[in-house]
N, C-alpha and C positions, 0 to 999 in steps of 0.2 A: 405739482401736479401732478395724481390718482393716474395710474394707467391702466386704458383698459386692453384685453387680450383675446379676442376668440380664438379656440383650435379647431382649425375645420377636418371632416379626415379627407377631404378634397385634396389636403397635405399632404398624404400621406410620402414616404418619401425626401419630403423635402423639410428644411426648417424654419421655426418658426423667428421672428425677430423683434421685437420690443418698439415703437414707434422711435424713439434715439439715434436707430436702429437706419443709417443712411444707404447701406450699402452690404452685400452680400458677405459675411467674409471665412474667413477660410475652416476649414473644415477643424471642428477644435476647436474655434473660436469661443468665450465666452459672452454671450450680448453684453453690450457694454454698459453694464452697470454694476457694481460691489457686492457684495455679499449681501454684507450687510444695512441692504435694502431690505423690506418686506414687501411680502409678494403670498401673495391669498388666489391658493385652490380651489378653484370650484365646479361642481357636479362632476367629481371624479368617483369612479365605483375601485377603491384601495386594495389593493393585496392582506394582506390580516396575516397568513397562516394562510390559512383554511376553505379562503372567500374571497368573496370582493363583494366592500359593503361602501353606501354612500356612505363620505363623509370630507368636511373642509377642511382640508388644512394650510397651517401658513407656512412658512420661511421666514424664517429670522434669525437676523444674523449666523443663515447659513443652516440653521438648526433645523429640526423639525417643534410643529408649536400647533395646541387646538386649543390653545385661546388669543383670540381676535386683537394685537396690538393697539398702539393707540395711534399707529399714526399704518396706512395701506398703499406703499408707493406703486404696488403692481397689479393689478389685479386677473388674472388664466379662467375663461370658463374652459376647461376639457371636453366638455360636450358631453359627457355618462363614457368620457376612455379610459379603460383599464391599467389601475397604476402599478406596477413593479418594481419593488427595491432593483438596481442595474444588474446584470450578471456578472457571472467572475470568471476568472481560469487557475484555477488550483494545481493544475501540470503542463507547462509549455517552453520552449526553450527559443521561439523566432521574439525575444523583447531582449534585442540588440541591436545595435547600429554605429556605424565608424562616422557617419555624416548625419548633417543635420536631414539632407531628405530621405536617408533613408528612417531616421529617427522619426520624422511625421510619420512617412508611411504605416512605422508599425503604432502610434496613436490614431493613426485616422485608421486605417482596420477593424480597431480592437471596437475603436468609441462610434465606429459609423455598423456593427455586429448591442451595439450597446452593454461592452460589457465594460467597465470602468474597473476592475479587479483584478491582477495577477500576483503567480509567483511565478518563475523560475529558478530548477532548482535543480542548474550546474551549470553557466555563465563561464564563459570571455571576459573578463576584467576587462582591458579593453574593448572591450563595445558593449560593455555597462555605462562607463563614461559618454559616451556619445550618444545618449541618451538624456544628458542634466541641460533641466532647460524643459524637459520636454514628459519627463515624468516628473511624479509625488508632487503634481505640482499643481491648484485647484480644480486649473483646467487641463491637465493629460490626467495620461492613467497611469496611477497606480498600483507598484510593485516592490514587491519582495523579493532578497534576492540567494539565493546559498552561494556563487563563486564557484569554487572548484570542492568538483564533490572524490569522497572517501572511499577507496578500492581497495582491493587487495594490488598485489604483484600480475601480471595479466590481467584484470582483469576488465568490468565495463566499466565503465564508454572507451577504451582505451584502445578502442578494434574502431568507434567511429572515431576517436584521434586522428587516427593513420591516416583514414583514409581522408578525411579533412586535408591534412599538411599533405598529403596525393598530390588533391588537385588544387589545392593553395590557397583554402578555407581558412583556413589555421596556419598559425606557425609553430616554427617550436618551441621558443619560448613557454606559447599555449599551456605545454605540461609541467612548468615550473611556478613557484610562487613570485615570478613577475608577472603574469599574465592570468594564471593559473584557470585549468579548469577540470582536471580532477588532482589530488592526491594519493602517491602511492602507500602505500600503509602496513606494510609486513607483518610488523607485530609488540611489544606495550614499549618497544624501547623505538621505535622511527618512532612511532606517534606521542612519545616524550617531546624530540624531539624538532618534528614538524606542527607541534599544536600550537606551538605559540609563533606561527610564523600564518597558521590558517586562522587564527582569529586577532592577526595583523591584516587582515586582508577583509576586514568588518563585514562580517558574512551577515547576512538579515538571520538567518536559520542556517541546519547542518547538516548536508546532504550524502548519506552514508546508502550501500550497495552491500545486499547479498543477492544472490543467484548461484541457488540450489546447494543453500550452508546444506543440510542434511548429505549431504555429497565433496566438503570440502576437502578434506584431509584426501579425497583420490584425484579430486580436480588441481588443486592446487600447486603441483604441477607436471600438470602434462600437458603440454601442448597444444594436443586435440582440445583443453579447452580455453584457448587462449582467446579472452574476453568473454569466457559463459563460466565466469569466475567472478567472487568479489570478493568480500573483507571475513575477515575469522570469524565466526561467530561472538565465538570466545571474547573476541574485543569492544563488540557494538554496546556490551552495557556501560564500561568504561569513556569512551566515545558520550554517550547520553549521559550520562555522571558528567564530563568536565564539562559538556556546552549548555544544562544545565543550569553547574555554577558559575556559569558566564551570563547565566542570563537570558540562551538562543533555548532553539526549535529542534528536533532531530526531524525530517525527514528520511524514509531506507526505502529505496528501490529494493522488490522483490519479483521471485518470475511465479516460486509452489510456494502451496499451505505452509509449506517446511515452512521457510525464509518466514512467512505471515504470521507462525507463533513463534518464531525467537524473534522476532522486529518487538513482537508486543511485550514476551517476556524483557527486552531488555530496556521496555519502557518506554520507546520513541510515541514521540507527540502526532506524529500523523508513518501513517503510507500509504507509499507512492506510483501503488498502482494494483487491480484486483489479482489476485491470482488465477494465471491462465490465461491475459489478459494478451500476449502476443502466440500463449498454445510452445511448443518445445524448440532450439533451437534452430527447430528447420523451420518456424511459423507450424508446422503441422501438432493434431491431436488425436494420436490414437488412444490418447488415454484418460478419461479427466480424474479417476484418484488423483494422483502427485494435487491437482489441481481444486478438490474442495475443501473448503472452508469447512473447517467441522462447529459443533454448534458451543462446544469447551470454549475456541480460539473466538468466535464472532460476542459470543457473549463480553468474554476479557478484555474485547475489542471496548462493550459497548461500558461495560463496568469500569473503564479507563481513560471513556472519553476522548479514544482516540481515533484521527479521521479515516479514510480512505478513501483518496481518489483514483476515480473509474477507469478513466482509461482503455474504454470499452468498442471505442467504435471501430479500430484499422482492419477489418476485416469486410465492416461495411462493403457490398459491393462484389463479393470473394466471387472469381467463377463455379469456383468448386459448392454445389451446395452441398453437395454433401458435408462438408470438413464447415460452410458455415453456419449448419443448420450444427453439429459441435459444440460451435463456438454458444452458436445464442442457447445451447442447454446448458452450460456449463454455464456463460452470462449469468442466465435470468441462475438458476441454483443459487449461486455467489452471490447475487441483488437482497434473493427471497430469503437466502441464509441471516445477510445484516438488517435488511427488514426485520422481520421474526427477533429478531436480539437489538432493536434502537441503534445501529450501530451507525458512526456521521458518518452518513456516506455525502465525497465531494462530487463536485464534479473537476475532471482536467483532461483537457483531451494527448497533452502529448505530441499530437498532431503541428509540425515547423510549418504548412501553407493557412492554416487557421486559425479563429477564437477559437473557442470551446459551443461555437451555435450545433456544427456537426455532431459532435459528442452528445448533449442533451434532448438534438431528437434522435438519432441510435437510443439515448433510452427511453426516450417515446417510444420508438418502434416496440421493445423490448417489453414494452407495461409492466411491467413487476410492482415498478410507483406510480402512484396514481401521477396525475397533468400537477393535484393540486402539490403534490408529497418533494414530484421532484424542480416542482418553480423554487417551493422551500427552502430543497436541498442548495439549489443553483444560485441562491439570492441569499438568502440569508447563516446560514453552516457555511459553503464554499470561502462566502467575504470574510469570514469573521473567523474562520480558518487562519486564513493570509492575515490578520490586522487587527489578534485577539485583543491590544489595548483598544480600539477605533470603537464609537460606535456604530453601526456600517448596519447594514440590510433588513434591519424593517426597516416602517410606514409606521412608525411611531418619535410621542414627543422626545424632545431630547437627542433624538438619532441626526444623523448629519442629511442634509436635504437633499439628498443625492435619489433621482429614482427615473422610469421611462414610463410613461404614457403607451400602450399600443389601442389602436385599433381594432378587436376584436375579445373576447376570451381568452386567455390560453388553457382554462382549463378545460370546456365544452369545447374546442380546437389547439391541440399545444403552440402547432404550426402559426398561431399571432404572434409567438415571440419576435416573428421576424416584422413584426406588423407595425414599427415605432413609426411613433409620432412625434414625442417632445423628446428630451433627454435636458435634464436639469442633475448638475452635481453643485456636491458644497455650495447649494443655494443660485447658483448660475446657470442660466440659457448657455446649452448649447448648441450651438448653430451648425450643421454639415451640407456636404452640399452634396449632389443623384451619385451614382457609383457611375466611375466612365462607363 
């Protein structure tokens, strides 16, 4: 017998349960019907990448279909709710766990915010292993990992590693091939020695570090620049060549506009920050010039299909209003430059305590991207940047039947992205509990 469900807006912040559900499951537990069942989704307003349109869509074997199947097991009345693809997080290091409880908390946090896809560009291997069973399963968060980052001697994130080591959050072996967090690559011979071990850790992509590469020779041996340097930029094209030969994408951390340029000409696939995202080494911004993207580089990024991660919300809430204004000016200029050249901007926060939701809200506040453009970047572009081989990020036939239903129109008011009333992942309804 088919099951009919009505989605009521009074159920905001609550979950929904089909008739067969006898008790409220835990957060991120699936409603107990398999993905092979067919679901009719009626009376929804579906985001097509530009606007919302009235459609009836079906979930068949976990994929979207416009054709009514011979059998419909469940019918859900969306009551004019606004249907969008799930959100994604292109840059965060908080997806790790050493216990089942910690893993559960990570998935809870992301699913509560409607973020189904993420990538972790530099992680500890032992913390990744604690997530087994909670990620990359139909009812879990889907994540890719770079494992250790590749940097130069004394380069970033060595300072972070030492701070975490000092407070007990990391152990000494987290800096080597046993647990992985960073690889120090001094030269070509060093790369030759370590490359087999890098591949042996089975990364999903390669993370590389460029910091003030225009001053590489000046900084490489000066202790004053410890942690504020990275790889020799001359090594990056060879790393990209080897990674691509192994079927792996490359993300590069950058700080300056020159780093951005050097990453582009090396052939990387993703650039892990927008230039000047945190200002200079002292998180100040006395001069915008070193961080301003050029027309030529934005054009090259667009032509090569390079994804650029935002990570711009760090200055949000700065008490120094003059400094905040400079950050807003810089970030707006760089976003406008990328918009002008149709660069693939993707949403990432690099904020350990949150998901990408605050980042998206900050980008909306900047006002460079329209709400529809930002929504498309956060869903379509970001999800496909993380999982380029999967059909996700769009509400189209043949794509995975994953979606969010919002109580209000996010194009009219972007804050409506927080008003989630239904979550579906790969044809399964995700039950959540209210925030504690």
